[in-house]
C-alpha positions in Angstrom: 62.2 -26.8 -24.8 63.4 -26.0 -21.4 65.5 -28.8 -19.8 65.1 -29.5 -16.1 68.4 -29.1 -14.2 69.6 -32.0 -12.1 69.6 -31.2 -8.4 71.8 -31.9 -5.4 70.7 -35.0 -3.4 71.0 -36.4 0.1 70.0 -39.9 0.9 70.2 -40.6 4.6 70.9 -44.0 6.0 73.7 -45.2 8.2 76.1 -43.1 10.3 78.8 -43.7 7.7 78.6 -40.8 5.3 79.9 -40.4 1.7 80.4 -37.1 -0.2 79.9 -37.7 -3.9 81.3 -35.3 -6.5 80.4 -35.1 -10.2 82.6 -34.0 -13.1 83.1 -30.9 -15.2 80.0 -30.2 -17.5 78.4 -33.2 -15.7 75.9 -33.3 -12.9 74.7 -35.3 -9.9 73.5 -37.8 -12.5 77.2 -38.9 -12.7 77.0 -40.3 -9.2 73.3 -40.8 -8.5 73.2 -44.5 -9.2 76.3 -45.0 -7.2 74.8 -43.1 -4.3 71.6 -45.2 -4.4 73.8 -48.4 -4.5 75.8 -47.3 -1.4 72.7 -46.1 0.5 71.0 -49.5 0.1 74.1 -51.0 1.8 74.0 -48.7 4.8 75.7 -45.4 3.8 74.4 -41.9 3.9 75.2 -40.1 0.6 75.2 -36.5 -0.3 76.0 -35.0 -3.8 76.3 -31.2 -4.2 75.6 -29.6 -7.6 78.2 -27.2 -8.8 76.9 -23.7 -9.7 76.3 -23.3 -13.5 76.2 -27.0 -14.1 73.3 -29.0 -15.4 71.9 -26.0 -17.3 73.1 -24.0 -20.3 76.9 -24.2 -21.1 77.1 -20.4 -20.9 76.3 -20.6 -17.2 79.4 -22.7 -16.6 81.6 -19.9 -17.9 79.9 -17.4 -15.6 81.3 -19.2 -12.6 84.6 -21.1 -12.1 86.6 -23.4 -9.9 86.4 -21.0 -6.9 82.6 -21.3 -6.8 82.6 -25.0 -7.4 85.1 -25.6 -4.6 82.8 -23.6 -2.4 80.0 -26.0 -3.4 82.1 -29.0 -2.6 83.1 -27.7 0.9 79.5 -26.7 1.5 78.6 -30.3 0.8 81.1 -31.6 3.3 79.8 -29.2 5.9 76.2 -30.1 5.1 77.0 -33.7 6.2 78.6 -32.3 9.3 75.6 -30.2 10.1 73.4 -33.2 9.8 75.4 -34.9 12.5 77.7 -37.1 10.5 81.2 -37.3 12.0 82.7 -39.9 9.7 82.9 -38.9 6.0 84.5 -40.5 3.0 84.8 -38.7 -0.3 84.2 -40.2 -3.8 84.4 -38.2 -7.1 84.8 -38.6 -10.8 86.7 -36.6 -13.4 86.9 -33.0 -12.0 85.1 -34.4 -9.0 88.0 -36.8 -8.7 90.3 -33.8 -8.5 88.0 -32.2 -5.9 88.1 -35.5 -4.0 91.8 -35.4 -3.7 91.7 -31.7 -2.6 89.2 -32.6 0.1 91.4 -35.5 1.2 94.4 -33.2 1.5 92.5 -30.4 3.4 89.8 -32.0 5.5 89.5 -35.0 7.9 88.1 -37.9 5.9 87.9 -41.6 6.4 88.9 -42.5 2.9 89.4 -41.1 -0.7 88.1 -42.7 -3.9 89.3 -40.8 -7.0 87.9 -41.8 -10.4 89.4 -40.7 -13.7 90.9 -37.5 -12.3 92.9 -35.4 -14.8 95.5 -34.4 -12.3 98.3 -34.5 -15.0 96.5 -31.9 -17.2 99.0 -29.3 -18.3 96.8 -27.1 -20.4 93.3 -25.7 -20.3 92.7 -26.3 -24.0 91.0 -29.6 -23.7 88.6 -28.2 -21.1 87.0 -25.8 -23.5 86.7 -28.6 -26.1 84.7 -30.6 -23.5 82.5 -27.6 -22.8 82.0 -27.0 -26.5 80.9 -30.6 -27.1 78.6 -30.4 -24.1 77.1 -27.2 -25.6 76.4 -28.9 -28.9 74.5 -31.8 -27.3 72.6 -29.5 -24.8 71.4 -27.1 -27.5 70.2 -29.9 -29.7 68.3 -31.4 -26.8 66.7 -28.0 -26.3 65.2 -28.4 -29.8 67.0 -25.4 -31.4 67.5 -25.4 -35.2 71.0 -25.8 -36.7 71.4 -22.1 -37.5 70.6 -21.1 -33.9 72.9 -23.7 -32.5 75.7 -22.6 -34.8 75.3 -19.0 -33.9 75.2 -19.7 -30.1 78.2 -21.9 -30.4 80.1 -19.1 -32.1 79.1 -16.8 -29.3 80.3 -19.3 -26.8 83.8 -19.2 -28.4 83.9 -15.5 -27.7 82.9 -15.6 -24.1 85.4 -14.9 -21.3 87.2 -18.1 -20.3 88.4 -17.2 -16.8 86.4 -20.1 -15.5 88.5 -22.5 -17.7 91.7 -20.9 -16.5 90.6 -21.2 -12.9 90.1 -24.9 -13.3 93.6 -25.4 -14.7 95.2 -23.5 -11.8 93.2 -25.5 -9.3 94.2 -28.8 -10.9 97.9 -27.8 -10.7 97.5 -26.7 -7.1 95.8 -29.9 -6.2 98.6 -31.9 -7.9 101.0 -30.3 -5.4 98.7 -31.2 -2.5 98.3 -35.0 -3.2 101.4 -35.9 -1.1 99.5 -34.6 1.9 96.8 -37.3 1.6 97.6 -39.9 4.4 94.2 -41.6 4.5 93.3 -44.8 2.6 93.0 -44.1 -1.1 91.4 -46.0 -4.0 92.2 -44.9 -7.6 89.8 -46.1 -10.3 90.5 -45.7 -14.0 88.9 -46.7 -17.3 91.4 -48.3 -19.7 89.6 -46.8 -22.7 89.9 -43.3 -21.3 92.1 -40.6 -22.9 95.9 -40.8 -22.3 95.8 -37.8 -19.9 93.6 -39.7 -17.4 95.5 -43.0 -17.8 98.7 -41.1 -17.0 97.1 -39.4 -14.0 95.9 -42.6 -12.3 99.3 -44.1 -11.5 100.7 -40.6 -10.6 97.9 -40.3 -7.9 98.6 -43.8 -6.7 102.3 -43.2 -6.4 102.1 -39.8 -4.8 99.5 -40.2 -1.9 101.3 -40.6 1.4 99.6 -43.8 2.6 100.4 -47.5 2.4 96.7 -48.3 2.3 96.1 -47.6 -1.3 94.9 -49.5 -4.4 94.5 -48.8 -8.1 91.9 -50.7 -10.2 91.7 -50.5 -14.0 88.5 -51.3 -16.0 89.4 -52.8 -19.4 86.1 -52.0 -21.1 85.4 -48.5 -19.7 86.0 -45.0 -20.9 85.8 -41.8 -18.8 82.5 -41.7 -16.8 83.0 -45.2 -15.4 80.0 -44.7 -13.0 77.7 -44.9 -16.0 79.7 -47.2 -18.3 79.6 -50.9 -19.1 81.4 -51.9 -15.9 79.5 -49.6 -13.6 78.2 -52.4 -11.4 81.8 -53.5 -10.8 82.8 -49.9 -10.1 80.0 -49.7 -7.5 81.1 -53.0 -5.9 84.8 -52.0 -5.8 83.9 -48.7 -4.2 81.7 -50.5 -1.6 84.4 -53.0 -0.8 86.9 -50.2 -0.2 84.5 -48.2 2.0 83.5 -51.3 4.0 87.2 -51.9 4.8 87.9 -48.4 6.2 88.4 -47.9 9.9 84.9 -46.6 10.8 84.0 -46.0 14.4 80.3 -46.6 13.6 79.2 -50.1 12.8 77.9 -50.9 9.4 74.3 -51.3 10.7 74.3 -48.2 12.8 71.5 -45.9 11.6 71.3 -42.2 12.5 68.1 -41.9 14.7 66.6 -39.1 12.6 67.7 -40.5 9.3 65.2 -40.7 6.5 65.6 -40.9 2.7 65.0 -37.6 1.0 63.6 -37.3 -2.5 66.0 -37.3 -5.3 
């Protein structure tokens, strides 16, 4: 069975724009409900899809962080090309790392980083995540156990430069965090792995702004945008965005704005 790949989405609304960034082995589904929630409250939202994601796991290894960062920056410029001058950036997991990188390198109104593994010291865990994603994906395709086992073995033997690239990018972004001087919100699940729980306070302590906050979710794991406390995550994100120093009023609507199909 061929699975349909998730797509990028743009939902136009108010003049205040939000760039939404998904995680490694994830897709725009990671942030789709959040985007819909924010749009209903006056925000324009755009979520790019990283190349190789949302399809077979082998495709992820054919790309890498360089390509995914290009997809992120293209998403930022896409909003600019539509006429949005004020942009905030929100991302989860690897998307949270990209969010911090955008905040350090581009003009943004605010940064919301969720469960970002900025303290990762090795690429080992990244391949483990890809392997688990591959197991689930291939079973959903309806492949028999022998075929899945053989393809997983082939996956182990593929070139892993994409994984190495991610680790290098995370380390480079870690060095850039001190350049973020815009309001920053750090969101973290308390049930997430130790790596992520150590990363959250590091991000909070390192950003160069007094306008910052860290919020912990006691009953949430890693993808908090889809977890038990997702509605609170959405509300906390909205509260933070509403408090930013936007030039456009909350009810200002871009004249040509119209909701696009997800």
